[in-house]
C-alpha positions in Angstrom: -26.3 -6.1 -27.5 -27.5 -4.4 -24.5 -26.2 -6.7 -22.6 -22.5 -7.0 -24.0 -22.6 -2.7 -23.3 -24.2 -3.0 -19.1 -21.5 -6.0 -18.9 -18.8 -4.3 -20.4 -19.8 -0.9 -18.4 -19.5 -3.2 -14.7 -16.8 -4.1 -15.6 -14.7 -0.6 -16.8 -16.2 0.5 -13.5 -14.6 -2.3 -11.4 -11.6 -2.3 -13.2 -11.5 1.6 -12.8 -12.4 1.8 -8.7 -9.1 -0.8 -8.8 -7.0 1.5 -10.5 -7.6 4.4 -8.4 -8.0 2.8 -5.3 -4.1 3.3 -3.7 -5.0 7.1 -4.6 -8.3 7.3 -2.7 -6.3 5.9 0.7 -3.3 7.8 0.5 -6.2 10.9 -0.1 -8.0 9.0 2.6 -4.7 8.7 5.2 -2.9 11.7 4.3 -6.3 13.6 5.4 -7.1 11.4 8.5 -3.5 12.2 10.2 -3.6 16.5 9.6 -1.4 16.2 6.9 0.8 13.8 7.5 0.5 10.6 5.9 2.1 8.2 7.0 2.0 9.7 10.9 5.1 10.8 12.4 8.0 10.0 11.1 11.7 11.3 12.0 13.5 12.8 9.6 16.3 11.4 7.9 19.4 11.7 9.7 18.5 13.0 12.9 18.1 9.6 14.6 21.4 9.0 16.8 22.3 5.4 15.8 25.6 4.0 16.4 26.3 2.8 12.7 25.7 6.4 11.5 28.1 8.1 14.1 31.0 5.4 13.4 30.5 5.9 9.4 30.1 9.4 9.5 33.5 9.2 11.8 35.1 7.1 9.2 34.4 8.8 6.3 35.9 11.8 8.0 38.8 9.6 8.5 39.0 8.6 4.9 38.4 12.8 3.7 41.2 14.0 6.4 38.3 16.1 8.1 38.5 16.9 11.5 35.3 16.6 13.2 
């Protein structure tokens, strides 16, 4: 009886550790890089790209706007 309870306790600790491992990793990475969990990332839409320029020109052409 006590052996069953101890085994169940150990299994539950392992399950809880696996469940919270991604959260712990995220907190570790967030604190490691001074508040930037994924390092230096570029804000969306600020990168230079020929494809983005082409799509933007197409959108303005369809709307009839002048750039």
